[in-house]
Biopython code that builds the backbone (N, CA, C, O; Angstrom):
import numpy as np
from Bio.PDB.StructureBuilder import StructureBuilder

atoms = [
    (1, "MET", "N", (0.825, -1.190, 0.000)),
    (1, "MET", "CA", (0.000, 0.000, 0.000)),
    (1, "MET", "C", (0.869, 1.254, 0.000)),
    (1, "MET", "O", (0.572, 2.223, -0.699)),
    (2, "TYR", "N", (1.956, 1.230, 0.795)),
    (2, "TYR", "CA", (2.858, 2.376, 0.850)),
    (2, "TYR", "C", (3.446, 2.650, -0.525)),
    (2, "TYR", "O", (3.563, 3.806, -0.932)),
    (3, "PHE", "N", (3.818, 1.590, -1.247)),
    (3, "PHE", "CA", (4.413, 1.733, -2.575)),
    (3, "PHE", "C", (3.424, 2.405, -3.543)),
    (3, "PHE", "O", (3.815, 3.267, -4.330)),
    (4, "ILE", "N", (2.149, 2.010, -3.484)),
    (4, "ILE", "CA", (1.132, 2.573, -4.389)),
    (4, "ILE", "C", (0.949, 4.059, -4.112)),
    (4, "ILE", "O", (0.909, 4.857, -5.048)),
    (5, "LYS", "N", (0.837, 4.445, -2.839)),
    (5, "LYS", "CA", (0.669, 5.861, -2.496)),
    (5, "LYS", "C", (1.863, 6.678, -2.957)),
    (5, "LYS", "O", (1.699, 7.763, -3.514)),
    (6, "LYS", "N", (3.063, 6.161, -2.726)),
    (6, "LYS", "CA", (4.277, 6.881, -3.116)),
    (6, "LYS", "C", (4.360, 7.002, -4.632)),
    (6, "LYS", "O", (4.766, 8.040, -5.154)),
    (7, "SER", "N", (3.976, 5.945, -5.337)),
    (7, "SER", "CA", (4.008, 5.946, -6.796)),
    (7, "SER", "C", (3.025, 6.972, -7.368)),
    (7, "SER", "O", (3.371, 7.714, -8.287)),
    (8, "ILE", "N", (1.812, 7.016, -6.835)),
    (8, "ILE", "CA", (0.802, 7.983, -7.295)),
    (8, "ILE", "C", (1.276, 9.404, -7.019)),
    (8, "ILE", "O", (1.151, 10.279, -7.875)),
    (9, "LYS", "N", (1.818, 9.635, -5.826)),
    (9, "LYS", "CA", (2.294, 10.970, -5.469)),
    (9, "LYS", "C", (3.433, 11.393, -6.398)),
    (9, "LYS", "O", (3.468, 12.542, -6.838)),
    (10, "SER", "N", (4.360, 10.489, -6.702)),
    (10, "SER", "CA", (5.464, 10.799, -7.611)),
    (10, "SER", "C", (4.960, 11.108, -9.009)),
    (10, "SER", "O", (5.471, 12.011, -9.671)),
    (11, "SER", "N", (3.951, 10.357, -9.466)),
    (11, "SER", "CA", (3.381, 10.590, -10.798)),
    (11, "SER", "C", (2.735, 11.959, -10.885)),
    (11, "SER", "O", (2.894, 12.659, -11.885)),
    (12, "LEU", "N", (2.008, 12.348, -9.846)),
    (12, "LEU", "CA", (1.354, 13.654, -9.846)),
    (12, "LEU", "C", (2.380, 14.781, -9.855)),
    (12, "LEU", "O", (2.196, 15.782, -10.549)),
    (13, "ILE", "N", (3.456, 14.626, -9.091)),
    (13, "ILE", "CA", (4.504, 15.648, -9.077)),
    (13, "ILE", "C", (5.139, 15.746, -10.456)),
    (13, "ILE", "O", (5.424, 16.848, -10.925)),
    (14, "PHE", "N", (5.367, 14.603, -11.120)),
    (14, "PHE", "CA", (5.951, 14.591, -12.461)),
    (14, "PHE", "C", (5.029, 15.294, -13.459)),
    (14, "PHE", "O", (5.480, 16.126, -14.247)),
    (15, "ILE", "N", (3.733, 14.954, -13.423)),
    (15, "ILE", "CA", (2.772, 15.571, -14.338)),
    (15, "ILE", "C", (2.696, 17.064, -14.088)),
    (15, "ILE", "O", (2.673, 17.852, -15.034)),
    (16, "LYS", "N", (2.658, 17.460, -12.828)),
    (16, "LYS", "CA", (2.584, 18.879, -12.493)),
    (16, "LYS", "C", (3.804, 19.612, -13.036)),
    (16, "LYS", "O", (3.691, 20.748, -13.495)),
    (17, "GLY", "N", (4.965, 18.974, -12.987)),
    (17, "GLY", "CA", (6.178, 19.586, -13.501)),
    (17, "GLY", "C", (6.155, 19.775, -15.006)),
    (17, "GLY", "O", (6.826, 20.667, -15.524)),
    (18, "LEU", "N", (5.395, 18.950, -15.720)),
    (18, "LEU", "CA", (5.311, 19.065, -17.174)),
    (18, "LEU", "C", (4.399, 20.198, -17.626)),
    (18, "LEU", "O", (4.574, 20.751, -18.712)),
    (19, "LEU", "N", (3.434, 20.538, -16.796)),
    (19, "LEU", "CA", (2.462, 21.555, -17.166)),
    (19, "LEU", "C", (2.955, 22.934, -16.745)),
    (19, "LEU", "O", (3.363, 23.123, -15.599)),
    (20, "PRO", "N", (2.921, 23.908, -17.672)),
    (20, "PRO", "CA", (3.356, 25.249, -17.292)),
    (20, "PRO", "C", (2.345, 25.907, -16.358)),
    (20, "PRO", "O", (1.148, 25.628, -16.425)),
    (21, "GLY", "N", (2.838, 26.776, -15.495)),
    (21, "GLY", "CA", (1.944, 27.529, -14.607)),
    (21, "GLY", "C", (1.359, 26.661, -13.514)),
    (21, "GLY", "O", (1.910, 25.622, -13.150)),
    (22, "ASN", "N", (0.241, 27.109, -13.006)),
    (22, "ASN", "CA", (-0.444, 26.423, -11.925)),
    (22, "ASN", "C", (-1.140, 25.176, -12.468)),
    (22, "ASN", "O", (-1.798, 25.238, -13.506)),
    (23, "PHE", "N", (-1.003, 24.071, -11.788)),
    (23, "PHE", "CA", (-1.590, 22.803, -12.225)),
    (23, "PHE", "C", (-3.088, 22.922, -12.458)),
    (23, "PHE", "O", (-3.587, 22.423, -13.467)),
    (24, "SER", "N", (-3.808, 23.558, -11.570)),
    (24, "SER", "CA", (-5.263, 23.657, -11.692)),
    (24, "SER", "C", (-5.687, 24.554, -12.854)),
    (24, "SER", "O", (-6.799, 24.404, -13.360)),
    (25, "GLU", "N", (-4.843, 25.469, -13.284)),
    (25, "GLU", "CA", (-5.201, 26.338, -14.409)),
    (25, "GLU", "C", (-5.295, 25.568, -15.713)),
    (25, "GLU", "O", (-6.008, 25.984, -16.626)),
    (26, "ASN", "N", (-4.582, 24.443, -15.816)),
    (26, "ASN", "CA", (-4.532, 23.689, -17.048)),
    (26, "ASN", "C", (-5.588, 22.591, -17.139)),
    (26, "ASN", "O", (-5.729, 21.958, -18.185)),
    (27, "LEU", "N", (-6.316, 22.363, -16.076)),
    (27, "LEU", "CA", (-7.366, 21.366, -16.097)),
    (27, "LEU", "C", (-8.601, 21.947, -16.764)),
    (27, "LEU", "O", (-8.824, 23.156, -16.696)),
    (28, "PRO", "N", (-9.424, 21.096, -17.420)),
    (28, "PRO", "CA", (-10.654, 21.610, -18.039)),
    (28, "PRO", "C", (-11.564, 22.239, -16.994)),
    (28, "PRO", "O", (-11.674, 21.736, -15.876)),
    (29, "LYS", "N", (-12.205, 23.322, -17.352)),
    (29, "LYS", "CA", (-13.105, 24.006, -16.429)),
    (29, "LYS", "C", (-14.431, 23.258, -16.389)),
    (29, "LYS", "O", (-15.000, 22.924, -17.428)),
    (30, "LYS", "N", (-14.917, 22.998, -15.173)),
    (30, "LYS", "CA", (-16.157, 22.258, -14.995)),
    (30, "LYS", "C", (-17.369, 23.171, -15.047)),
    (30, "LYS", "O", (-18.471, 22.715, -15.355)),
    (31, "ASN", "N", (-17.189, 24.438, -14.755)),
    (31, "ASN", "CA", (-18.329, 25.344, -14.617)),
    (31, "ASN", "C", (-18.494, 26.271, -15.814)),
    (31, "ASN", "O", (-18.842, 27.439, -15.641)),
    (32, "GLN", "N", (-18.255, 25.779, -17.013)),
    (32, "GLN", "CA", (-18.439, 26.614, -18.184)),
    (32, "GLN", "C", (-19.926, 26.728, -18.495)),
    (32, "GLN", "O", (-20.693, 25.785, -18.302)),
    (33, "GLN", "N", (-20.316, 27.908, -18.980)),
    (33, "GLN", "CA", (-21.713, 28.123, -19.324)),
    (33, "GLN", "C", (-22.056, 27.346, -20.592)),
    (33, "GLN", "O", (-21.237, 27.204, -21.500)),
    (34, "LYS", "N", (-23.280, 26.852, -20.627)),
    (34, "LYS", "CA", (-23.789, 26.147, -21.794)),
    (34, "LYS", "C", (-24.966, 26.929, -22.358)),
    (34, "LYS", "O", (-25.646, 27.657, -21.635)),
    (35, "ALA", "N", (-25.194, 26.772, -23.635)),
    (35, "ALA", "CA", (-26.363, 27.374, -24.287)),
    (35, "ALA", "C", (-27.405, 26.280, -24.500)),
    (35, "ALA", "O", (-27.099, 25.205, -25.015)),
    (36, "HIS", "N", (-28.623, 26.565, -24.100)),
    (36, "HIS", "CA", (-29.738, 25.634, -24.251)),
    (36, "HIS", "C", (-30.713, 26.265, -25.246)),
    (36, "HIS", "O", (-31.310, 27.306, -24.970)),
    (37, "ASP", "N", (-30.863, 25.630, -26.390)),
    (37, "ASP", "CA", (-31.634, 26.190, -27.495)),
    (37, "ASP", "C", (-33.096, 25.745, -27.419)),
    (37, "ASP", "O", (-33.425, 24.585, -27.665)),
    (38, "TYR", "N", (-33.948, 26.685, -27.076)),
    (38, "TYR", "CA", (-35.393, 26.440, -27.034)),
    (38, "TYR", "C", (-36.082, 27.136, -28.218)),
    (38, "TYR", "O", (-37.307, 27.252, -28.244)),
    (39, "SER", "N", (-35.297, 27.592, -29.187)),
    (39, "SER", "CA", (-35.852, 28.384, -30.289)),
    (39, "SER", "C", (-36.743, 27.580, -31.226)),
    (39, "SER", "O", (-37.572, 28.164, -31.924)),
    (40, "GLN", "N", (-36.600, 26.272, -31.262)),
    (40, "GLN", "CA", (-37.434, 25.453, -32.143)),
    (40, "GLN", "C", (-38.694, 24.953, -31.438)),
    (40, "GLN", "O", (-39.534, 24.297, -32.054)),
    (41, "LEU", "N", (-38.824, 25.258, -30.165)),
    (41, "LEU", "CA", (-40.017, 24.873, -29.409)),
    (41, "LEU", "C", (-41.028, 26.008, -29.465)),
    (41, "LEU", "O", (-40.677, 27.145, -29.781)),
    (42, "ASP", "N", (-42.269, 25.702, -29.162)),
    (42, "ASP", "CA", (-43.339, 26.695, -29.240)),
    (42, "ASP", "C", (-43.516, 27.442, -27.922)),
    (42, "ASP", "O", (-43.803, 26.860, -26.876)),
    (43, "TRP", "N", (-43.331, 28.769, -28.023)),
    (43, "TRP", "CA", (-43.526, 29.678, -26.900)),
    (43, "TRP", "C", (-44.993, 29.608, -26.485)),
    (43, "TRP", "O", (-45.879, 29.801, -27.318)),
    (44, "GLY", "N", (-45.256, 29.339, -25.228)),
    (44, "GLY", "CA", (-46.632, 29.263, -24.731)),
    (44, "GLY", "C", (-47.206, 27.860, -24.771)),
    (44, "GLY", "O", (-48.246, 27.602, -24.164)),
    (45, "ILE", "N", (-46.541, 26.939, -25.481)),
    (45, "ILE", "CA", (-47.010, 25.546, -25.535)),
    (45, "ILE", "C", (-45.974, 24.626, -24.882)),
    (45, "ILE", "O", (-46.300, 23.890, -23.951)),
    (46, "ASP", "N", (-44.719, 24.666, -25.370)),
    (46, "ASP", "CA", (-43.658, 23.816, -24.832)),
    (46, "ASP", "C", (-42.988, 24.430, -23.607)),
    (46, "ASP", "O", (-42.392, 23.721, -22.796)),
    (47, "TYR", "N", (-43.087, 25.719, -23.483)),
    (47, "TYR", "CA", (-42.543, 26.424, -22.328)),
    (47, "TYR", "C", (-43.321, 27.717, -22.156)),
    (47, "TYR", "O", (-44.003, 28.170, -23.075)),
    (48, "ILE", "N", (-43.214, 28.301, -20.987)),
    (48, "ILE", "CA", (-43.871, 29.577, -20.693)),
    (48, "ILE", "C", (-42.788, 30.599, -20.396)),
    (48, "ILE", "O", (-41.891, 30.351, -19.590)),
    (49, "PHE", "N", (-42.874, 31.738, -21.044)),
    (49, "PHE", "CA", (-41.953, 32.841, -20.770)),
    (49, "PHE", "C", (-42.778, 34.072, -20.456)),
    (49, "PHE", "O", (-43.602, 34.503, -21.262)),
    (50, "GLU", "N", (-42.552, 34.633, -19.283)),
    (50, "GLU", "CA", (-43.249, 35.841, -18.857)),
    (50, "GLU", "C", (-42.247, 36.986, -18.833)),
    (50, "GLU", "O", (-41.429, 37.068, -17.917)),
    (51, "PRO", "N", (-42.295, 37.882, -19.835)),
    (51, "PRO", "CA", (-41.323, 38.980, -19.882)),
    (51, "PRO", "C", (-41.552, 40.009, -18.780)),
    (51, "PRO", "O", (-42.682, 40.260, -18.361)),
    (52, "ILE", "N", (-40.456, 40.593, -18.326)),
    (52, "ILE", "CA", (-40.501, 41.721, -17.396)),
    (52, "ILE", "C", (-39.540, 42.782, -17.925)),
    (52, "ILE", "O", (-38.684, 42.483, -18.758)),
    (53, "ASN", "N", (-39.671, 43.991, -17.458)),
    (53, "ASN", "CA", (-38.802, 45.110, -17.877)),
    (53, "ASN", "C", (-38.744, 45.243, -19.399)),
    (53, "ASN", "O", (-37.665, 45.351, -19.982)),
    (54, "LEU", "N", (-39.918, 45.233, -20.035)),
    (54, "LEU", "CA", (-40.023, 45.372, -21.486)),
    (54, "LEU", "C", (-39.225, 44.300, -22.225)),
    (54, "LEU", "O", (-38.647, 44.567, -23.278)),
    (55, "GLY", "N", (-39.195, 43.087, -21.671)),
    (55, "GLY", "CA", (-38.508, 41.972, -22.309)),
    (55, "GLY", "C", (-37.029, 41.860, -21.996)),
    (55, "GLY", "O", (-36.362, 40.951, -22.488)),
    (56, "LYS", "N", (-36.510, 42.760, -21.193)),
    (56, "LYS", "CA", (-35.078, 42.721, -20.838)),
    (56, "LYS", "C", (-34.780, 41.604, -19.838)),
    (56, "LYS", "O", (-33.622, 41.350, -19.506)),
    (57, "GLY", "N", (-35.803, 40.962, -19.376)),
    (57, "GLY", "CA", (-35.679, 39.846, -18.450)),
    (57, "GLY", "C", (-36.988, 39.100, -18.441)),
    (57, "GLY", "O", (-37.925, 39.460, -19.154)),
    (58, "GLY", "N", (-37.052, 38.071, -17.643)),
    (58, "GLY", "CA", (-38.303, 37.345, -17.566)),
    (58, "GLY", "C", (-38.197, 36.117, -16.695)),
    (58, "GLY", "O", (-37.135, 35.769, -16.180)),
    (59, "TYR", "N", (-39.339, 35.474, -16.550)),
    (59, "TYR", "CA", (-39.428, 34.219, -15.829)),
    (59, "TYR", "C", (-39.852, 33.162, -16.823)),
    (59, "TYR", "O", (-40.791, 33.356, -17.595)),
    (60, "MET", "N", (-39.157, 32.050, -16.798)),
    (60, "MET", "CA", (-39.447, 30.983, -17.746)),
    (60, "MET", "C", (-39.663, 29.684, -17.001)),
    (60, "MET", "O", (-38.930, 29.357, -16.067)),
    (61, "THR", "N", (-40.682, 28.943, -17.424)),
    (61, "THR", "CA", (-40.924, 27.596, -16.936)),
    (61, "THR", "C", (-40.754, 26.665, -18.127)),
    (61, "THR", "O", (-41.366, 26.863, -19.177)),
    (62, "GLY", "N", (-39.922, 25.655, -17.953)),
    (62, "GLY", "CA", (-39.648, 24.737, -19.052)),
    (62, "GLY", "C", (-39.272, 23.360, -18.550)),
    (62, "GLY", "O", (-39.301, 23.074, -17.353)),
    (63, "ILE", "N", (-38.920, 22.520, -19.500)),
    (63, "ILE", "CA", (-38.512, 21.155, -19.194)),
    (63, "ILE", "C", (-37.127, 20.932, -19.791)),
    (63, "ILE", "O", (-36.865, 21.323, -20.929)),
    (64, "GLY", "N", (-36.256, 20.314, -19.033)),
    (64, "GLY", "CA", (-34.909, 20.001, -19.493)),
    (64, "GLY", "C", (-33.978, 19.843, -18.315)),
    (64, "GLY", "O", (-34.130, 20.512, -17.293)),
    (65, "LYS", "N", (-33.015, 18.958, -18.461)),
    (65, "LYS", "CA", (-32.060, 18.698, -17.380)),
    (65, "LYS", "C", (-30.762, 19.433, -17.638)),
    (65, "LYS", "O", (-30.427, 19.744, -18.781)),
    (66, "GLY", "N", (-30.034, 19.707, -16.569)),
    (66, "GLY", "CA", (-28.686, 20.236, -16.684)),
    (66, "GLY", "C", (-28.565, 21.734, -16.846)),
    (66, "GLY", "O", (-27.462, 22.231, -17.071)),
    (67, "ILE", "N", (-29.641, 22.463, -16.742)),
    (67, "ILE", "CA", (-29.580, 23.918, -16.854)),
    (67, "ILE", "C", (-29.155, 24.477, -15.503)),
    (67, "ILE", "O", (-29.718, 24.129, -14.466)),
    (68, "LYS", "N", (-28.147, 25.353, -15.535)),
    (68, "LYS", "CA", (-27.591, 25.906, -14.306)),
    (68, "LYS", "C", (-27.544, 27.428, -14.373)),
    (68, "LYS", "O", (-27.722, 28.024, -15.435)),
    (69, "ILE", "N", (-27.299, 28.046, -13.218)),
    (69, "ILE", "CA", (-27.101, 29.490, -13.156)),
    (69, "ILE", "C", (-25.957, 29.860, -14.084)),
    (69, "ILE", "O", (-24.956, 29.145, -14.149)),
    (70, "HIS", "N", (-26.090, 30.957, -14.795)),
    (70, "HIS", "CA", (-25.141, 31.522, -15.757)),
    (70, "HIS", "C", (-25.189, 30.844, -17.128)),
    (70, "HIS", "O", (-24.539, 31.322, -18.058)),
    (71, "ASP", "N", (-25.946, 29.736, -17.287)),
    (71, "ASP", "CA", (-26.135, 29.153, -18.616)),
    (71, "ASP", "C", (-26.986, 30.097, -19.450)),
    (71, "ASP", "O", (-27.591, 31.029, -18.921)),
    (72, "TYR", "N", (-27.031, 29.854, -20.749)),
    (72, "TYR", "CA", (-27.809, 30.685, -21.668)),
    (72, "TYR", "C", (-29.010, 29.920, -22.193)),
    (72, "TYR", "O", (-28.946, 28.710, -22.412)),
    (73, "ILE", "N", (-30.102, 30.637, -22.390)),
    (73, "ILE", "CA", (-31.319, 30.099, -22.992)),
    (73, "ILE", "C", (-31.558, 30.892, -24.270)),
    (73, "ILE", "O", (-31.580, 32.122, -24.245)),
    (74, "ILE", "N", (-31.735, 30.198, -25.375)),
    (74, "ILE", "CA", (-32.018, 30.859, -26.651)),
    (74, "ILE", "C", (-33.481, 30.623, -26.987)),
    (74, "ILE", "O", (-33.946, 29.485, -27.045)),
    (75, "LEU", "N", (-34.199, 31.720, -27.208)),
    (75, "LEU", "CA", (-35.622, 31.675, -27.540)),
    (75, "LEU", "C", (-35.849, 32.353, -28.877)),
    (75, "LEU", "O", (-35.022, 33.135, -29.344)),
    (76, "GLN", "N", (-36.988, 32.040, -29.488)),
    (76, "GLN", "CA", (-37.371, 32.689, -30.739)),
    (76, "GLN", "C", (-38.852, 33.058, -30.659)),
    (76, "GLN", "O", (-39.683, 32.276, -30.197)),
    (77, "LYS", "N", (-39.152, 34.254, -31.115)),
    (77, "LYS", "CA", (-40.549, 34.673, -31.199)),
    (77, "LYS", "C", (-40.693, 35.556, -32.420)),
    (77, "LYS", "O", (-39.974, 36.542, -32.584)),
    (78, "GLU", "N", (-41.627, 35.189, -33.269)),
    (78, "GLU", "CA", (-41.928, 35.945, -34.488)),
    (78, "GLU", "C", (-40.673, 36.189, -35.331)),
    (78, "GLU", "O", (-40.454, 37.294, -35.828)),
    (79, "GLY", "N", (-39.852, 35.146, -35.485)),
    (79, "GLY", "CA", (-38.664, 35.233, -36.324)),
    (79, "GLY", "C", (-37.457, 35.909, -35.701)),
    (79, "GLY", "O", (-36.399, 35.974, -36.327)),
    (80, "LYS", "N", (-37.591, 36.411, -34.487)),
    (80, "LYS", "CA", (-36.466, 37.040, -33.793)),
    (80, "LYS", "C", (-35.910, 36.090, -32.750)),
    (80, "LYS", "O", (-36.654, 35.380, -32.073)),
    (81, "TYR", "N", (-34.578, 36.089, -32.632)),
    (81, "TYR", "CA", (-33.916, 35.258, -31.638)),
    (81, "TYR", "C", (-33.520, 36.110, -30.439)),
    (81, "TYR", "O", (-33.081, 37.251, -30.581)),
    (82, "TYR", "N", (-33.684, 35.530, -29.267)),
    (82, "TYR", "CA", (-33.373, 36.201, -28.017)),
    (82, "TYR", "C", (-32.458, 35.299, -27.197)),
    (82, "TYR", "O", (-32.655, 34.086, -27.128)),
    (83, "ARG", "N", (-31.466, 35.909, -26.586)),
    (83, "ARG", "CA", (-30.531, 35.157, -25.743)),
    (83, "ARG", "C", (-30.620, 35.703, -24.326)),
    (83, "ARG", "O", (-30.450, 36.898, -24.088)),
    (84, "TYR", "N", (-30.889, 34.801, -23.396)),
    (84, "TYR", "CA", (-31.016, 35.156, -21.990)),
    (84, "TYR", "C", (-30.018, 34.357, -21.163)),
    (84, "TYR", "O", (-29.634, 33.246, -21.527)),
    (85, "GLN", "N", (-29.607, 34.944, -20.045)),
    (85, "GLN", "CA", (-28.738, 34.236, -19.110)),
    (85, "GLN", "C", (-29.544, 33.892, -17.866)),
    (85, "GLN", "O", (-30.327, 34.705, -17.374)),
    (86, "VAL", "N", (-29.345, 32.691, -17.368)),
    (86, "VAL", "CA", (-30.059, 32.219, -16.183)),
    (86, "VAL", "C", (-29.458, 32.880, -14.946)),
    (86, "VAL", "O", (-28.274, 32.719, -14.652)),
    (87, "GLU", "N", (-30.297, 33.628, -14.228)),
    (87, "GLU", "CA", (-29.863, 34.257, -12.982)),
    (87, "GLU", "C", (-30.157, 33.366, -11.781)),
    (87, "GLU", "O", (-29.346, 33.257, -10.861)),
    (88, "GLN", "N", (-31.321, 32.732, -11.801)),
    (88, "GLN", "CA", (-31.725, 31.800, -10.739)),
    (88, "GLN", "C", (-32.523, 30.695, -11.398)),
    (88, "GLN", "O", (-33.203, 30.919, -12.400)),
    (89, "ILE", "N", (-32.438, 29.494, -10.831)),
    (89, "ILE", "CA", (-33.228, 28.379, -11.354)),
    (89, "ILE", "C", (-33.591, 27.440, -10.212)),
    (89, "ILE", "O", (-32.776, 27.166, -9.331)),
    (90, "ASP", "N", (-34.812, 26.960, -10.240)),
    (90, "ASP", "CA", (-35.288, 25.983, -9.265)),
    (90, "ASP", "C", (-35.983, 24.865, -10.028)),
    (90, "ASP", "O", (-36.845, 25.110, -10.872)),
    (91, "TYR", "N", (-35.592, 23.633, -9.716)),
    (91, "TYR", "CA", (-36.224, 22.465, -10.331)),
    (91, "TYR", "C", (-37.391, 22.003, -9.471)),
    (91, "TYR", "O", (-37.329, 22.046, -8.242)),
    (92, "TYR", "N", (-38.454, 21.561, -10.130)),
    (92, "TYR", "CA", (-39.595, 20.977, -9.439)),
    (92, "TYR", "C", (-39.209, 19.576, -8.977)),
    (92, "TYR", "O", (-38.307, 18.957, -9.541)),
    (93, "SER", "N", (-39.892, 19.080, -7.952)),
    (93, "SER", "CA", (-39.633, 17.710, -7.511)),
    (93, "SER", "C", (-40.396, 16.706, -8.380)),
    (93, "SER", "O", (-39.978, 15.555, -8.511)),
    (94, "ASP", "N", (-41.519, 17.140, -8.976)),
    (94, "ASP", "CA", (-42.288, 16.238, -9.834)),
    (94, "ASP", "C", (-42.964, 17.036, -10.933)),
    (94, "ASP", "O", (-43.871, 17.813, -10.633)),
    (95, "PRO", "N", (-42.581, 16.887, -12.161)),
    (95, "PRO", "CA", (-41.499, 16.048, -12.678)),
    (95, "PRO", "C", (-40.134, 16.687, -12.407)),
    (95, "PRO", "O", (-40.020, 17.912, -12.379)),
    (96, "PRO", "N", (-39.100, 15.866, -12.207)),
    (96, "PRO", "CA", (-37.797, 16.382, -11.794)),
    (96, "PRO", "C", (-37.040, 17.170, -12.863)),
    (96, "PRO", "O", (-36.062, 17.849, -12.549)),
    (97, "ASP", "N", (-37.475, 17.089, -14.115)),
    (97, "ASP", "CA", (-36.792, 17.846, -15.168)),
    (97, "ASP", "C", (-37.516, 19.150, -15.514)),
    (97, "ASP", "O", (-37.140, 19.831, -16.468)),
    (98, "MET", "N", (-38.537, 19.494, -14.757)),
    (98, "MET", "CA", (-39.258, 20.758, -14.957)),
    (98, "MET", "C", (-38.673, 21.811, -14.032)),
    (98, "MET", "O", (-38.348, 21.527, -12.879)),
    (99, "TRP", "N", (-38.542, 23.022, -14.541)),
    (99, "TRP", "CA", (-37.886, 24.077, -13.779)),
    (99, "TRP", "C", (-38.539, 25.427, -14.037)),
    (99, "TRP", "O", (-39.286, 25.611, -14.997)),
    (100, "ILE", "N", (-38.233, 26.358, -13.151)),
    (100, "ILE", "CA", (-38.614, 27.755, -13.323)),
    (100, "ILE", "C", (-37.345, 28.574, -13.091)),
    (100, "ILE", "O", (-36.580, 28.309, -12.163)),
    (101, "ALA", "N", (-37.136, 29.567, -13.948)),
    (101, "ALA", "CA", (-35.891, 30.341, -13.872)),
    (101, "ALA", "C", (-36.154, 31.816, -14.070)),
    (101, "ALA", "O", (-37.102, 32.222, -14.743)),
    (102, "SER", "N", (-35.289, 32.605, -13.464)),
    (102, "SER", "CA", (-35.252, 34.058, -13.678)),
    (102, "SER", "C", (-34.161, 34.292, -14.719)),
    (102, "SER", "O", (-33.036, 33.817, -14.565)),
    (103, "LEU", "N", (-34.499, 35.026, -15.777)),
    (103, "LEU", "CA", (-33.571, 35.241, -16.884)),
    (103, "LEU", "C", (-33.329, 36.732, -17.105)),
    (103, "LEU", "O", (-34.196, 37.556, -16.816)),
    (104, "LYS", "N", (-32.147, 37.072, -17.619)),
    (104, "LYS", "CA", (-31.889, 38.436, -18.063)),
    (104, "LYS", "C", (-31.397, 38.384, -19.508)),
    (104, "LYS", "O", (-30.644, 37.490, -19.894)),
    (105, "GLU", "N", (-31.836, 39.355, -20.286)),
    (105, "GLU", "CA", (-31.486, 39.362, -21.707)),
    (105, "GLU", "C", (-30.009, 39.716, -21.884)),
    (105, "GLU", "O", (-29.489, 40.624, -21.235)),
    (106, "ILE", "N", (-29.353, 38.981, -22.773)),
    (106, "ILE", "CA", (-27.943, 39.220, -23.069)),
    (106, "ILE", "C", (-27.809, 39.915, -24.422)),
    (106, "ILE", "O", (-27.093, 40.910, -24.533)),
    (107, "SER", "N", (-28.475, 39.414, -25.435)),
    (107, "SER", "CA", (-28.394, 40.028, -26.754)),
    (107, "SER", "C", (-29.635, 39.697, -27.569)),
    (107, "SER", "O", (-30.306, 38.696, -27.318)),
    (108, "VAL", "N", (-29.930, 40.534, -28.535)),
    (108, "VAL", "CA", (-31.044, 40.306, -29.441)),
    (108, "VAL", "C", (-30.483, 40.322, -30.845)),
    (108, "VAL", "O", (-29.701, 41.205, -31.197)),
    (109, "GLN", "N", (-30.884, 39.337, -31.658)),
    (109, "GLN", "CA", (-30.411, 39.293, -33.046)),
    (109, "GLN", "C", (-31.578, 39.412, -33.991)),
    (109, "GLN", "O", (-31.391, 39.396, -35.208)),
]
sb = StructureBuilder()
sb.init_structure("model")
sb.init_model(0)
sb.init_chain("A")
sb.init_seg("    ")
for serial, (resi, resn, name, xyz) in enumerate(atoms, 1):
    if name == "N":
        sb.init_residue(resn, " ", resi, " ")
    sb.init_atom(name, np.array(xyz, "f"), 0.0, 1.0, " ", f" {name:<3s}", serial, name[0])
structure = sb.get_structure()
């Protein structure tokens, strides 16, 4: 057991020496924002979006797993695309993939 621990520790030191800078800086980031495209779904049927502040933000109820704070939601209405960032999100307990989120507009195309 001592040999295995020493071997693993030596390997990590060797790998760390090969990587420039701080070891943790070179690891893949786990908390990167993702974009979730709801633009092909029907507004008011597949999800509910309630705009606030003249559409600069809103509350959305939808279905989907893996949506987190700071992720992006892409919506479409009347041929226009809207990009929102998730400020807060809460998942329902039943069904577990249903959620409600507070969104703020990032860009309009």
